[in-house]
DSSP file (Angstrom, degrees, kcal/mol; ACC not computed):
  #  RESIDUE AA STRUCTURE BP1 BP2  ACC     N-H-->O    O-->H-N    N-H-->O    O-->H-N    TCO  KAPPA ALPHA  PHI   PSI    X-CA   Y-CA   Z-CA
    1    1 A M              0   0    0      0, 0.0    11,-3.0     0, 0.0     2,-0.5   0.000 360.0 360.0 360.0 139.4   37.1  151.8  122.6
    2    2 A R  E     -A   11   0A   0    161,-0.5     2,-0.4     9,-0.2     9,-0.2  -0.984 360.0-178.5-130.0 124.0   36.2  153.2  126.0
    3    3 A L  E     +A   10   0A   0      7,-1.9     7,-2.6    -2,-0.5     2,-0.3  -0.966  16.8 165.4-118.4 134.2   38.6  155.1  128.2
    4    4 A S  E     +A    9   0A   0     -2,-0.4     2,-0.3     5,-0.2     5,-0.2  -0.995  19.0 169.0-148.7 156.4   37.5  156.3  131.6
    5    5 A N        -     0   0    0      3,-2.2    -2,-0.0    -2,-0.3     0, 0.0  -0.798  60.0 -76.4-143.3-171.1   38.6  157.7  134.9
    6    6 A T  S    S+     0   0    0     -2,-0.3     3,-0.1     1,-0.2    -2,-0.0   0.771 128.1  27.9 -66.8 -25.0   36.6  159.2  137.8
    7    7 A K  S    S+     0   0    0      1,-0.2     2,-0.4     0, 0.0    -1,-0.2   0.741 118.8  48.3-106.6 -30.2   36.1  162.5  136.0
    8    8 A I        -     0   0    0      2,-0.0    -3,-2.2     0, 0.0     2,-0.4  -0.932  51.5-175.4-122.9 134.2   36.2  161.8  132.3
    9    9 A V  E     -A    4   0A   0     -2,-0.4     2,-0.5    -5,-0.2    -5,-0.2  -0.993   9.7-175.1-127.1 124.2   34.4  159.1  130.2
   10   10 A V  E     -A    3   0A   0     -7,-2.6    -7,-1.9    -2,-0.4     2,-0.5  -0.979   8.1-163.9-120.3 127.1   35.2  159.0  126.5
   11   11 A A  E     +A    2   0A   0     -2,-0.5    -9,-0.2    -9,-0.2    -2,-0.0  -0.954  10.6 175.2-109.4 124.9   33.5  156.6  124.1
   12   12 A N        -     0   0    0    -11,-3.0     2,-0.1    -2,-0.5    -2,-0.0  -0.779  15.9-159.3-129.7  86.0   35.2  156.1  120.8
   13   13 A P        -     0   0    0      0, 0.0    -2,-0.0     0, 0.0   149,-0.0  -0.378  19.8-121.1 -69.1 142.3   33.3  153.5  118.8
   14   14 A I        -     0   0    0     -2,-0.1     4,-0.1     1,-0.1   149,-0.1  -0.700  34.5-118.4 -81.1 130.7   35.2  151.7  116.0
   15   15 A P        -     0   0    0      0, 0.0    -1,-0.1     0, 0.0     3,-0.1  -0.166  23.1-105.1 -68.7 165.3   33.4  152.3  112.6
   16   16 A P  S    S+     0   0    0      0, 0.0    73,-1.9     0, 0.0     2,-0.3   0.735 107.3  25.6 -62.6 -21.8   32.0  149.4  110.5
   17   17 A E  E     -B   88   0B   0     71,-0.2     2,-0.4    72,-0.1    71,-0.2  -0.998  66.0-165.2-145.4 139.4   34.9  149.8  108.1
   18   18 A T  E     -B   87   0B   0     69,-2.9    69,-2.4    -2,-0.3     2,-0.4  -0.993   7.4-157.3-128.0 127.5   38.5  151.1  108.5
   19   19 A S  E     -B   86   0B   0     -2,-0.4     2,-0.5    67,-0.2    67,-0.2  -0.867   7.1-159.1-103.1 134.1   40.7  152.0  105.6
   20   20 A I  E     -B   85   0B   0     65,-3.0    64,-2.6    -2,-0.4    65,-1.7  -0.962  12.9-173.6-119.4 126.7   44.5  152.1  106.1
   21   21 A Y        -     0   0    0     -2,-0.5   118,-2.4    62,-0.3     2,-0.1  -0.619  34.4 -82.2-114.9 169.6   46.8  154.0  103.8
   22   22 A F  B     -E  138   0C   0     60,-0.3     2,-1.0    58,-0.2   116,-0.3  -0.477  40.7-125.4 -64.8 143.5   50.5  154.5  103.2
   23   23 A Y    >>  -     0   0    0    114,-3.4     4,-1.3     1,-0.2     3,-0.8  -0.847  25.3-158.6 -91.7 102.3   52.0  157.1  105.6
   24   24 A G  H 3> S+     0   0    0     -2,-1.0     4,-2.8     1,-0.2     5,-0.2   0.782  80.3  60.1 -55.6 -38.1   53.5  159.4  102.9
   25   25 A W  H 3> S+     0   0    0      1,-0.2     4,-2.5     2,-0.2    -1,-0.2   0.874 104.0  49.5 -66.1 -36.7   56.1  161.1  105.1
   26   26 A S  H <> S+     0   0    0     -3,-0.8     4,-1.9     2,-0.2    -1,-0.2   0.897 113.8  46.6 -70.4 -35.2   57.9  157.9  106.0
   27   27 A V  H  X S+     0   0    0     -4,-1.3     4,-2.5     2,-0.2    -2,-0.2   0.914 112.7  50.3 -67.9 -42.5   58.1  156.8  102.3
   28   28 A L  H  X S+     0   0    0     -4,-2.8     4,-2.4     1,-0.2    -2,-0.2   0.900 108.6  52.3 -61.4 -41.3   59.2  160.3  101.3
   29   29 A F  H  X S+     0   0    0     -4,-2.5     4,-2.4     2,-0.2    -1,-0.2   0.922 110.0  47.9 -59.1 -45.8   61.9  160.2  104.0
   30   30 A E  H  X S+     0   0    0     -4,-1.9     4,-2.6     1,-0.2    -2,-0.2   0.901 110.1  53.6 -65.6 -38.8   63.2  156.9  102.7
   31   31 A L  H  X S+     0   0    0     -4,-2.5     4,-2.1     2,-0.2    -2,-0.2   0.919 109.0  47.9 -60.1 -44.1   63.1  158.3   99.1
   32   32 A I  H  X S+     0   0    0     -4,-2.4     4,-2.7     1,-0.2     5,-0.2   0.915 110.5  52.0 -63.5 -42.4   65.2  161.2  100.1
   33   33 A L  H  X S+     0   0    0     -4,-2.4     4,-2.8     1,-0.2    -2,-0.2   0.925 109.0  50.6 -61.7 -43.3   67.7  159.0  102.0
   34   34 A F  H  X S+     0   0    0     -4,-2.6     4,-2.4     2,-0.2    -1,-0.2   0.918 111.4  48.0 -59.5 -43.2   68.1  156.8   98.9
   35   35 A V  H  X S+     0   0    0     -4,-2.1     4,-2.4     2,-0.2    -2,-0.2   0.940 112.8  47.4 -62.9 -46.7   68.8  159.8   96.6
   36   36 A L  H  X S+     0   0    0     -4,-2.7     4,-2.7     1,-0.2     5,-0.2   0.908 112.7  50.0 -61.3 -40.7   71.3  161.2   99.1
   37   37 A F  H  X S+     0   0    0     -4,-2.8     4,-2.9    -5,-0.2     5,-0.2   0.909 108.9  52.3 -61.9 -41.2   73.0  157.8   99.3
   38   38 A L  H  X S+     0   0    0     -4,-2.4     4,-2.1    -5,-0.2    -2,-0.2   0.928 112.9  44.2 -59.5 -47.3   73.1  157.5   95.6
   39   39 A C  H  X S+     0   0    0     -4,-2.4     4,-2.4     2,-0.2    -2,-0.2   0.919 114.8  47.9 -65.7 -43.0   74.8  160.9   95.2
   40   40 A A  H  X S+     0   0    0     -4,-2.7     4,-2.6     1,-0.2     5,-0.2   0.915 112.1  49.7 -67.0 -40.6   77.2  160.3   98.1
   41   41 A A  H  X S+     0   0    0     -4,-2.9     4,-2.4    -5,-0.2    -1,-0.2   0.904 111.4  49.5 -64.6 -39.3   78.2  156.8   96.7
   42   42 A A  H  X S+     0   0    0     -4,-2.1     4,-2.3    -5,-0.2     5,-0.2   0.920 112.1  47.8 -63.8 -44.5   78.8  158.2   93.2
   43   43 A L  H  X S+     0   0    0     -4,-2.4     4,-2.2     2,-0.2    -2,-0.2   0.939 114.2  45.7 -63.1 -47.5   80.9  161.0   94.6
   44   44 A V  H  X S+     0   0    0     -4,-2.6     4,-1.8     1,-0.2    -2,-0.2   0.901 113.9  49.2 -62.7 -42.7   83.0  158.6   96.8
   45   45 A F  H  X S+     0   0    0     -4,-2.4     4,-0.9    -5,-0.2    -1,-0.2   0.896 111.3  47.5 -67.1 -41.1   83.5  156.1   94.1
   46   46 A I  H  < S+     0   0    0     -4,-2.3     3,-0.3     1,-0.2    -1,-0.2   0.891 117.1  43.3 -67.9 -38.6   84.5  158.6   91.5
   47   47 A L  H  < S+     0   0    0     -4,-2.2    -1,-0.2    -5,-0.2    -2,-0.2   0.743 110.3  55.6 -78.5 -21.7   87.0  160.2   93.8
   48   48 A S  H  < S+     0   0    0     -4,-1.8    -1,-0.2     1,-0.2    -2,-0.2   0.628 103.3  51.7 -90.0 -12.6   88.5  157.1   95.3
   49   49 A L    ><  +     0   0    0     -4,-0.9     3,-1.6    -3,-0.3    -1,-0.2  -0.486  65.9 176.3-124.8  65.7   89.6  155.2   92.1
   50   50 A P  T 3  S+     0   0    0      0, 0.0    -3,-0.1     0, 0.0    -4,-0.0  -0.442  74.7  19.4 -66.8 140.0   91.7  157.5   90.0
   51   51 A G  T 3  S+     0   0    0     -2,-0.1     3,-0.1     1,-0.0    -2,-0.0   0.356 110.0  80.3  84.5  -7.8   93.0  155.7   86.9
   52   52 A K    <>  +     0   0    0     -3,-1.6     4,-2.5     1,-0.1     5,-0.2  -0.327  47.9 142.2-125.2  50.1   90.4  153.0   87.1
   53   53 A E  H  >  +     0   0    0      1,-0.2     4,-2.8     2,-0.2     5,-0.2   0.878  68.8  54.4 -61.6 -40.0   87.5  154.9   85.5
   54   54 A V  H  > S+     0   0    0      2,-0.2     4,-2.0     1,-0.2    -1,-0.2   0.942 112.7  42.3 -62.8 -47.5   86.1  151.9   83.6
   55   55 A F  H  > S+     0   0    0      1,-0.2     4,-2.4     2,-0.2     5,-0.3   0.943 116.0  49.2 -63.8 -47.1   85.9  149.7   86.8
   56   56 A S  H  X S+     0   0    0     -4,-2.5     4,-2.3     1,-0.2    -2,-0.2   0.871 110.8  49.5 -62.7 -37.8   84.5  152.5   88.9
   57   57 A L  H  X S+     0   0    0     -4,-2.8     4,-2.2    -5,-0.2    -1,-0.2   0.863 110.5  51.0 -69.7 -35.0   81.9  153.4   86.3
   58   58 A A  H  X S+     0   0    0     -4,-2.0     4,-2.0    -5,-0.2    -2,-0.2   0.930 114.0  42.7 -67.4 -45.2   80.8  149.7   86.0
   59   59 A V  H  X S+     0   0    0     -4,-2.4     4,-2.6     2,-0.2     5,-0.2   0.899 114.8  51.0 -67.6 -39.5   80.4  149.4   89.7
   60   60 A L  H  X S+     0   0    0     -4,-2.3     4,-2.7    -5,-0.3    -2,-0.2   0.888 109.0  52.2 -61.7 -41.1   78.7  152.8   90.0
   61   61 A L  H  X S+     0   0    0     -4,-2.2     4,-2.5     2,-0.2    -2,-0.2   0.926 110.6  46.7 -61.3 -47.9   76.3  151.8   87.2
   62   62 A I  H  X S+     0   0    0     -4,-2.0     4,-1.9     2,-0.2    -2,-0.2   0.908 115.1  46.1 -63.1 -44.9   75.3  148.6   89.0
   63   63 A M  H  X S+     0   0    0     -4,-2.6     4,-2.4     1,-0.2    -2,-0.2   0.906 112.5  51.4 -65.1 -39.9   74.9  150.5   92.3
   64   64 A G  H  X S+     0   0    0     -4,-2.7     4,-2.8     1,-0.2    -2,-0.2   0.887 108.5  50.3 -66.4 -40.6   72.9  153.2   90.6
   65   65 A L  H  X S+     0   0    0     -4,-2.5     4,-1.9     2,-0.2    -1,-0.2   0.888 111.5  48.9 -65.7 -37.4   70.6  150.7   88.9
   66   66 A C  H  X S+     0   0    0     -4,-1.9     4,-1.7     2,-0.2    -2,-0.2   0.934 114.6  44.4 -66.1 -44.3   69.9  148.9   92.2
   67   67 A L  H  X S+     0   0    0     -4,-2.4     4,-2.7     1,-0.2    -2,-0.2   0.903 111.7  52.9 -66.6 -41.3   69.2  152.2   93.9
   68   68 A L  H  X S+     0   0    0     -4,-2.8     4,-2.5     1,-0.2    -1,-0.2   0.873 107.6  52.1 -62.3 -36.7   67.0  153.5   91.0
   69   69 A F  H  X S+     0   0    0     -4,-1.9     4,-1.8     2,-0.2    -1,-0.2   0.897 111.6  46.5 -65.9 -39.0   64.9  150.3   91.2
   70   70 A S  H  X S+     0   0    0     -4,-1.7     4,-2.0     2,-0.2    -2,-0.2   0.884 112.3  50.2 -68.3 -38.2   64.4  150.9   95.0
   71   71 A I  H  X S+     0   0    0     -4,-2.7     4,-2.8     2,-0.2     5,-0.2   0.905 108.0  54.2 -65.2 -41.2   63.6  154.6   94.3
   72   72 A Y  H  X S+     0   0    0     -4,-2.5     4,-2.4     1,-0.2    -1,-0.2   0.910 108.5  48.7 -59.2 -43.6   61.1  153.5   91.7
   73   73 A G  H  X S+     0   0    0     -4,-1.8     4,-1.9     2,-0.2    -1,-0.2   0.885 112.4  47.7 -65.7 -39.2   59.3  151.2   94.2
   74   74 A L  H  X S+     0   0    0     -4,-2.0     4,-2.5     2,-0.2    -2,-0.2   0.890 112.1  49.3 -68.2 -40.6   59.2  154.0   96.8
   75   75 A C  H  X S+     0   0    0     -4,-2.8     4,-2.1     2,-0.2    -2,-0.2   0.913 110.2  51.8 -63.6 -41.4   57.8  156.5   94.2
   76   76 A K  H  X S+     0   0    0     -4,-2.4     4,-0.7    -5,-0.2    -2,-0.2   0.915 112.8  45.3 -62.0 -44.3   55.2  153.9   93.1
   77   77 A A  H >< S+     0   0    0     -4,-1.9     3,-0.6     1,-0.2    -2,-0.2   0.891 111.5  52.9 -67.0 -38.6   54.2  153.4   96.8
   78   78 A L  H 3< S+     0   0    0     -4,-2.5    -2,-0.2     1,-0.2    -1,-0.2   0.872 112.3  44.1 -65.0 -37.5   54.1  157.2   97.4
   79   79 A L  H 3< S+     0   0    0     -4,-2.1     2,-0.4    -5,-0.1    -1,-0.2   0.502  83.2 113.9 -87.6  -6.2   51.8  157.8   94.4
   80   80 A R    <<  -     0   0    0     -4,-0.7   -58,-0.2    -3,-0.6     4,-0.1  -0.551  46.0-171.5 -73.1 124.6   49.4  154.9   95.2
   81   81 A D        +     0   0    0     -2,-0.4    -1,-0.2     2,-0.1     3,-0.1   0.859  51.8  81.0 -88.2 -38.0   46.1  156.5   96.1
   82   82 A G  S    S-     0   0    0      1,-0.1   -60,-0.3   -61,-0.1     2,-0.1  -0.113  89.0 -85.7 -73.8 165.3   44.0  153.7   97.4
   83   83 A P        -     0   0    0      0, 0.0   -62,-0.3     0, 0.0    -1,-0.1  -0.393  23.9-149.2 -67.0 146.2   43.9  152.1  100.8
   84   84 A Q  S    S+     0   0    0    -64,-2.6    11,-1.9     1,-0.3     2,-0.4   0.804  84.6  20.3 -84.2 -32.3   46.5  149.3  101.4
   85   85 A I  E     -BC  20  94B   0    -65,-1.7   -65,-3.0     9,-0.2     2,-0.5  -1.000  60.3-169.7-138.2 134.7   44.2  147.5  103.9
   86   86 A I  E     -BC  19  93B   0      7,-3.2     7,-2.7    -2,-0.4     2,-0.4  -0.983  12.4-177.3-122.3 118.4   40.4  147.7  104.4
   87   87 A I  E     +BC  18  92B   0    -69,-2.4   -69,-2.9    -2,-0.5     2,-0.2  -0.961  15.5 151.3-117.4 130.3   39.2  145.9  107.5
   88   88 A S  E     -B   17   0B   0      3,-2.8   -71,-0.2    -2,-0.4     3,-0.1  -0.815  60.8 -83.0-145.8-178.0   35.5  145.7  108.3
   89   89 A N  S    S+     0   0    0    -73,-1.9    13,-0.2    -2,-0.2   -72,-0.1   0.785 126.6  48.8 -63.5 -25.2   32.8  143.8  109.9
   90   90 A G  S    S-     0   0    0    -74,-0.3    12,-1.6     1,-0.2     2,-0.3   0.782 121.8 -80.3 -86.2 -27.1   32.6  141.6  106.8
   91   91 A G  E     - D   0 101B   0     10,-0.3    -3,-2.8    11,-0.1     2,-0.4  -0.986  52.4 -55.0 162.5-154.9   36.3  140.8  106.4
   92   92 A I  E     -CD  87 100B   0      8,-2.1     8,-2.8    -2,-0.3     2,-0.4  -0.977  32.8-176.9-129.6 136.8   39.7  142.1  105.1
   93   93 A Q  E     -C   86   0B   0     -7,-2.7    -7,-3.2    -2,-0.4     2,-0.3  -0.997   8.1-167.5-128.6 138.7   40.8  143.4  101.7
   94   94 A T  E >   -C   85   0B   0      3,-0.5     3,-0.8     4,-0.4    -9,-0.2  -0.748  37.6-107.0-116.8 170.9   44.3  144.4  100.9
   95   95 A A  T 3  S+     0   0    0    -11,-1.9   -10,-0.1    -2,-0.3   -11,-0.1   0.791 121.5  37.9 -64.2 -26.9   45.8  146.2   97.9
   96   96 A N  T 3  S+     0   0    0    -12,-0.3     2,-0.3     2,-0.1    -1,-0.2   0.356 116.3  51.0-107.8   2.2   47.2  142.9   96.6
   97   97 A S  S <  S-     0   0    0     -3,-0.8    -3,-0.5     1,-0.1     3,-0.1  -0.923  80.8-103.8-139.0 163.9   44.5  140.5   97.4
   98   98 A A        -     0   0    0     -2,-0.3    -4,-0.4     1,-0.1     2,-0.4  -0.169  54.1 -75.6 -76.2 175.1   40.7  140.1   97.0
   99   99 A F        -     0   0    0     -6,-0.2     2,-0.5    -8,-0.1    -6,-0.2  -0.609  48.4-161.5 -72.9 128.8   38.2  140.7   99.8
  100  100 A Y  E     -D   92   0B   0     -8,-2.8    -8,-2.1    -2,-0.4     2,-0.1  -0.961  12.4-133.9-115.9 129.5   38.1  137.8  102.2
  101  101 A K  E >>  -D   91   0B   0     -2,-0.5     3,-1.4   -10,-0.2     4,-0.7  -0.416  27.4-111.2 -74.6 156.8   35.2  137.2  104.5
  102  102 A W  G >4 S+     0   0    0    -12,-1.6     3,-0.5     1,-0.3   -11,-0.1   0.800 118.8  61.4 -62.0 -26.9   35.9  136.5  108.2
  103  103 A D  G 34 S+     0   0    0      1,-0.2    -1,-0.3     3,-0.0   -12,-0.1   0.796 106.6  46.0 -68.7 -25.4   34.7  132.9  107.7
  104  104 A E  G <4 S+     0   0    0     -3,-1.4     2,-0.4     2,-0.0    -1,-0.2   0.562  99.7  84.8 -89.0 -11.5   37.5  132.4  105.1
  105  105 A I    <<  +     0   0    0     -4,-0.7     2,-0.3    -3,-0.5    21,-0.2  -0.771  52.1 170.8-101.9 134.7   40.2  134.0  107.3
  106  106 A T  E     +F  125   0D   0     19,-2.2    19,-2.8    -2,-0.4    -3,-0.0  -0.961  56.0  19.6-132.8 157.0   42.2  132.0  109.9
  107  107 A G  E     +     0   0D   0     -2,-0.3     2,-0.4    17,-0.2    -1,-0.1   0.841  69.6 174.0  62.9  40.0   45.3  132.8  112.0
  108  108 A E  E     +     0   0D   0     16,-0.1     2,-0.3    -3,-0.1    16,-0.2  -0.633  14.5 138.1 -80.0 132.7   45.2  136.6  111.8
  109  109 A Y  E     -F  123   0D   0     14,-2.3    14,-2.8    -2,-0.4     2,-0.4  -0.982  47.4-121.6-165.4 163.2   47.9  138.2  114.0
  110  110 A V  E     +F  122   0D   0     -2,-0.3     2,-0.3    12,-0.2    12,-0.2  -0.927  35.2 176.6-112.2 137.0   50.4  141.0  114.0
  111  111 A F  E     -F  121   0D   0     10,-2.1    10,-2.8    -2,-0.4     2,-0.4  -0.926  21.6-130.0-140.7 165.3   54.0  140.2  114.7
  112  112 A E  E     -F  120   0D   0     -2,-0.3     2,-0.4     8,-0.2     8,-0.2  -0.915  13.2-168.4-119.1 139.2   57.4  141.9  114.9
  113  113 A T  E     -F  119   0D   0      6,-3.0     6,-2.6    -2,-0.4     2,-0.3  -0.942   9.7-159.7-119.9 148.6   60.7  140.9  113.3
  114  114 A S        +     0   0    0     -2,-0.4     2,-0.2     4,-0.2     4,-0.2  -0.918  40.1 106.3-128.7 158.8   64.0  142.4  114.2
  115  115 A G  S    S+     0   0    0      2,-0.4     2,-1.5    -2,-0.3     3,-0.1  -0.636  96.1   7.3 176.7-111.4   67.3  142.7  112.4
  116  116 A R  S    S-     0   0    0     -2,-0.2     2,-0.0     1,-0.1    -2,-0.0  -0.648 140.4 -23.2 -89.2  78.5   68.4  146.0  111.0
  117  117 A G  S    S-     0   0    0     -2,-1.5    -2,-0.4     2,-0.0     2,-0.3  -0.010  90.5 -73.2  97.6 152.9   65.4  147.8  112.6
  118  118 A K        -     0   0    0     -4,-0.2     2,-0.4    -3,-0.1    -4,-0.2  -0.632  43.3-167.3 -84.1 139.1   62.0  146.5  113.7
  119  119 A K  E     -F  113   0D   0     -6,-2.6    -6,-3.0    -2,-0.3     2,-0.4  -0.992   5.4-154.6-127.8 137.8   59.5  145.5  111.2
  120  120 A Y  E     -F  112   0D   0     -2,-0.4    15,-3.5    -8,-0.2    16,-0.6  -0.925  13.9-172.4-115.2 134.5   55.8  144.8  111.9
  121  121 A Y  E     -FG 111 134D   0    -10,-2.8   -10,-2.1    -2,-0.4     2,-0.5  -0.932  23.3-140.8-128.0 148.1   53.6  142.6  109.8
  122  122 A L  E     -FG 110 133D   0     11,-2.7    11,-2.6    -2,-0.3     2,-0.4  -0.937  30.6-174.6-100.9 131.7   50.0  141.6  109.5
  123  123 A D  E     +FG 109 132D   0    -14,-2.8   -14,-2.3    -2,-0.5     2,-0.3  -0.991  12.8 150.0-130.9 130.8   49.7  137.9  108.7
  124  124 A F  E     - G   0 131D   0      7,-2.2     7,-3.3    -2,-0.4     2,-0.6  -0.989  39.6-119.1-154.9 161.6   46.6  135.8  108.0
  125  125 A N  E     +FG 106 130D   0    -19,-2.8   -19,-2.2    -2,-0.3     5,-0.2  -0.905  34.5 175.8-104.0 123.9   45.6  132.8  106.0
  126  126 A G  E >   - G   0 129D   0      3,-2.6     3,-1.6    -2,-0.6   -21,-0.1  -0.522  50.3 -85.7-111.9-176.1   42.9  133.3  103.3
  127  127 A P  T 3  S+     0   0    0      0, 0.0     3,-0.1     0, 0.0   -22,-0.1   0.768 128.9  48.7 -65.7 -23.4   41.4  131.0  100.7
  128  128 A E  T 3  S-     0   0    0      1,-0.3     2,-0.2     0, 0.0    -3,-0.0   0.340 123.5 -93.1 -96.3   7.6   44.3  131.7   98.3
  129  129 A G  E <  S-G  126   0D   0     -3,-1.6    -3,-2.6     2,-0.0    -1,-0.3  -0.734  71.4 -10.3 116.9-165.5   47.0  131.1  100.9
  130  130 A K  E     -G  125   0D   0     -2,-0.2     2,-0.5    -5,-0.2    -5,-0.2  -0.485  52.9-160.9 -77.6 139.1   49.0  133.2  103.4
  131  131 A V  E     -G  124   0D   0     -7,-3.3    -7,-2.2    -2,-0.2     2,-0.4  -0.975   9.0-177.9-118.0 130.5   48.9  137.0  103.2
  132  132 A R  E     -G  123   0D   0     -2,-0.5     2,-0.4    -9,-0.2    -9,-0.2  -0.994   1.1-175.1-133.5 126.8   51.6  139.1  104.8
  133  133 A I  E     -G  122   0D   0    -11,-2.6   -11,-2.7    -2,-0.4     2,-0.4  -0.981  24.8-129.0-127.3 129.7   51.6  142.9  104.8
  134  134 A L  E     -G  121   0D   0     -2,-0.4   -13,-0.2   -13,-0.2     3,-0.2  -0.630  19.9-170.7 -75.4 129.2   54.4  145.1  106.1
  135  135 A L    >   +     0   0    0    -15,-3.5     3,-1.9    -2,-0.4     5,-0.4   0.546  60.7  93.8 -97.6  -9.8   52.8  147.7  108.5
  136  136 A N  T 3  S+     0   0    0    -16,-0.6    -1,-0.1     1,-0.3   -15,-0.1   0.844  90.3  40.5 -60.5 -38.8   55.8  150.0  109.0
  137  137 A N  T 3  S+     0   0    0     -3,-0.2  -114,-3.4  -111,-0.1    -1,-0.3   0.188  98.9  97.5 -96.7  17.4   54.9  152.5  106.3
  138  138 A L  B <  S-E   22   0C   0     -3,-1.9     2,-0.8  -116,-0.3  -116,-0.2  -0.662  85.4-110.4-104.9 163.6   51.2  152.5  107.0
  139  139 A N  S    S+     0   0    0   -118,-2.4     2,-0.3    -2,-0.2  -117,-0.1  -0.151  93.2  74.2 -89.4  42.9   49.2  155.0  109.0
  140  140 A I  S    S-     0   0    0     -2,-0.8    -2,-0.3    -5,-0.4     2,-0.1  -0.987  76.1-124.2-148.0 144.7   48.5  152.6  111.8
  141  141 A S     >  -     0   0    0     -2,-0.3     4,-2.2     1,-0.1     5,-0.2  -0.371  28.8-112.0 -80.6 166.9   50.7  151.1  114.6
  142  142 A A  H  > S+     0   0    0      2,-0.2     4,-2.2     1,-0.2     5,-0.1   0.918 120.6  49.7 -63.5 -43.1   51.1  147.4  115.2
  143  143 A D  H  > S+     0   0    0      1,-0.2     4,-2.4     2,-0.2    -1,-0.2   0.927 109.7  51.2 -62.2 -43.4   49.2  147.7  118.5
  144  144 A G  H  > S+     0   0    0      1,-0.2     4,-2.3     2,-0.2    -1,-0.2   0.896 110.1  49.2 -62.0 -38.9   46.4  149.6  116.7
  145  145 A M  H  X S+     0   0    0     -4,-2.2     4,-2.6     2,-0.2    -1,-0.2   0.885 109.4  52.6 -66.8 -37.6   46.1  146.9  114.0
  146  146 A G  H  X S+     0   0    0     -4,-2.2     4,-2.3     2,-0.2    -2,-0.2   0.899 110.0  48.5 -65.1 -39.2   46.0  144.2  116.7
  147  147 A I  H  X S+     0   0    0     -4,-2.4     4,-2.8     2,-0.2    -2,-0.2   0.920 111.6  49.1 -66.3 -42.2   43.2  146.0  118.4
  148  148 A L  H  X S+     0   0    0     -4,-2.3     4,-3.0     2,-0.2     5,-0.3   0.917 110.4  50.6 -61.8 -43.6   41.3  146.3  115.1
  149  149 A L  H  X S+     0   0    0     -4,-2.6     4,-2.2     1,-0.2     5,-0.2   0.935 113.6  45.2 -57.2 -47.8   41.7  142.6  114.3
  150  150 A H  H  X S+     0   0    0     -4,-2.3     4,-2.5     2,-0.2     5,-0.2   0.929 114.8  48.4 -63.4 -44.2   40.5  141.6  117.6
  151  151 A F  H  X S+     0   0    0     -4,-2.8     4,-2.7     1,-0.2    -2,-0.2   0.959 114.5  42.9 -63.8 -52.8   37.5  144.0  117.5
  152  152 A Y  H  X S+     0   0    0     -4,-3.0     4,-1.8     1,-0.2    -1,-0.2   0.856 114.3  51.3 -65.5 -35.0   36.3  143.1  114.0
  153  153 A R  H  X S+     0   0    0     -4,-2.2     4,-2.2    -5,-0.3    -1,-0.2   0.936 113.4  44.7 -65.0 -44.9   36.8  139.4  114.6
  154  154 A Q  H  X S+     0   0    0     -4,-2.5     4,-2.9    -5,-0.2     7,-0.2   0.873 111.3  52.9 -66.9 -36.2   34.8  139.6  117.8
  155  155 A R  H  < S+     0   0    0     -4,-2.7    -1,-0.2    -5,-0.2    -2,-0.2   0.848 108.9  51.0 -65.8 -32.5   32.1  141.7  116.1
  156  156 A H  H  < S+     0   0    0     -4,-1.8    -2,-0.2    -5,-0.2    -1,-0.2   0.917 114.2  43.1 -67.2 -44.7   31.9  139.1  113.4
  157  157 A I  H  < S+     0   0    0     -4,-2.2    -2,-0.2     1,-0.3    -1,-0.2   0.920 132.8  20.2 -66.2 -44.4   31.4  136.3  116.0
  158  158 A N    ><  -     0   0    0     -4,-2.9     3,-2.4    -5,-0.2    -1,-0.3  -0.899  67.5-163.8-130.9 100.8   29.0  138.3  118.1
  159  159 A P  T 3  S+     0   0    0      0, 0.0    -1,-0.1     0, 0.0    -4,-0.1   0.723  92.1  57.7 -61.6 -19.5   27.3  141.3  116.3
  160  160 A D  T 3  S+     0   0    0     -3,-0.1    -5,-0.1     2,-0.1     2,-0.1   0.355  77.9 134.8 -88.1   7.2   26.3  142.8  119.6
  161  161 A F    <   -     0   0    0     -3,-2.4     2,-0.4    -7,-0.2    -6,-0.0  -0.343  36.5-166.4 -63.3 129.2   30.0  142.9  120.8
  162  162 A K              0   0    0     -2,-0.1    -2,-0.1     1,-0.1    -1,-0.0  -0.965 360.0 360.0-116.2 134.4   30.9  146.2  122.4
  163  163 A Y              0   0    0     -2,-0.4  -161,-0.5  -149,-0.1    -1,-0.1   0.457 360.0 360.0 -83.0 360.0   34.6  147.1  123.0
């Protein structure tokens, strides 16, 4: 990547391989919110239904199990050590898929969905089918991932490619 103006020239070459990891603070923040929501829901439910303890406990148990399952998934993501995406001159590897060479990959792009908050995804077709990865909790922005995809694809097509 090259940024320049009349006084400053900065050259920042992209390395032959880039590893992308979970951004731990965002996952930890979600985990804390889930725990607080679980405690608040339990308190509200217990206080709002006097005389209907069996019903309130059943609903509280179901809500608690759903939230605990979500908390388990977040803890698992938080404790995962390895990179979630490795993108290189040779291809792409994700935590849930094998290494795919650039010749095997088609239609790679980053896109945004909206609803309750924006979500950014990396999407590409590999030999085993479509691969879609949520980028929100990773240590790269959607724009940064788009730049890396373009750069590594161009570097594969033309090894002398300079950004």
